[in-house]
C-alpha positions as a printed Julia matrix, in Angstrom:
52×3 Matrix{Float64}:
 -17.33  -163.86  -35.28
 -16.99  -161.5   -38.26
 -16.7   -158.53  -35.9
 -13.87  -160.21  -33.92
 -12.0   -160.98  -37.12
 -12.4   -157.41  -38.31
 -11.04  -156.05  -35.02
  -8.03  -158.4   -34.97
  -7.15  -158.02  -38.66
  -5.0   -154.89  -38.72
  -2.78  -153.15  -41.18
   0.96  -153.76  -41.05
   3.2   -150.93  -42.2
   6.87  -151.47  -42.99
   9.11  -148.45  -43.52
  12.82  -148.09  -44.16
  14.94  -146.57  -41.37
  16.14  -142.98  -41.66
  19.77  -143.9   -40.96
  21.75  -146.67  -42.65
  22.11  -149.94  -40.81
  25.63  -150.33  -39.41
  27.03  -153.75  -38.51
  30.26  -153.74  -36.52
  32.27  -156.93  -36.84
  35.19  -157.29  -34.49
  37.13  -160.2   -35.9
  40.53  -161.29  -34.68
  42.38  -163.76  -36.83
  45.42  -165.39  -35.32
  47.49  -167.77  -37.34
  50.32  -169.76  -35.93
  52.68  -171.57  -38.25
  54.83  -174.31  -36.82
  57.48  -175.93  -38.94
  60.38  -178.28  -38.4
  63.47  -178.46  -40.56
  66.18  -181.0   -40.78
  69.74  -179.82  -40.2
  70.69  -179.47  -43.88
  67.6   -177.43  -44.78
  68.16  -175.1   -41.82
  71.79  -174.66  -42.89
  70.76  -173.76  -46.47
  68.22  -171.22  -45.19
  70.77  -169.65  -42.86
  73.27  -169.36  -45.74
  70.66  -167.78  -48.05
  68.63  -165.72  -45.58
  68.2   -162.86  -48.05
  65.91  -164.9   -50.33
  63.54  -165.9   -47.52
């Protein structure tokens, strides 16, 4: 039993890679804004379009 354990018990070696690890993230963010205005608010915005 001791011989089997000696044969199965190995050495594990961990080394750092030569090149840096690169993670490519392709993320698409889409935002949709829906709003409703009453007639008076729309009129005020149309009259003062330069501030919006």
